[in-house]
N, C-alpha and C positions, 0 to 999 in steps of 0.2 A: 105761887107754890114754891116751896123750898126744894133745893137740889135733892135731898134725901127722900122727900115725899115723891118727887118726880121719878127717881130710881125705883122706889117701891111700886108706884103705879105701873111703870113700864114692865117690871118683873111680873106683876099680877096679870097684866094684859098678855104678855108672852105665854105665861102658863095657861091662862084661859083659852087662848087661841090654839095652843097645842091640844088641849082637851077637846075642843070643838073639832079640830082637824081629825083627830084619831077617831072620834065618834062618827064623824061623817064618812070616813073610810069604812068603818064597820057597817054603817047603814047601807052604803053602796054595795058592799059584799053581800049582805043579807038580801037586799032587793034583787041583786043579780041572781043569787041562788034561787030565790022564789020564782022569778020570771023564767029562768032556764030549766028549773026543776032539777038542777044539778049544781055542784059547786062552780064558782068562777074558774076560769082557766088558771092553770098553775103559774103562768107568767104574770098574771094580774096579782095573784096572791103574793108572789115574791116581791113584786114592785110595791104593793101595799105595805108589806112588812118593812121594807126599806124606808118608806115614807113615815110609817109609825115610829121607827127607830130614830129617825131624824127629829121628828116632833118631840119625842120623849127626851132626846138629848138636849134640845133647846129648853124644854120645861125643867129638866133636872138641873141645868146650869143656873137657872135663876130661882128655882123653888125646889131644892133638893129635899128628898124625904117625904114627898106627898104620896098619896095612894095611887097616883097615875100609873106607875110601873106595875104595881100589883094588879090593878084593874086591867091593864092592857094584856097582861099574861093570861087573863081569863077569856079574852075575846077568842071566838072561834069562827 
């Protein structure tokens, strides 16, 4: 594999892993809310938001301008 192809593949994998991570965080929050019959604790929500921001920063570094930021803004 050529160096440029390797860089593209790694950028794709970083972006995809960020998408997976942020979706798993959302699934965890939703599952917690269903089981508790109330929102997750505020401390968890704040920590999850920080984790989402980190994942988004990584994704944007290697794949700027995708729909990920817009999509994450719609998570509740």
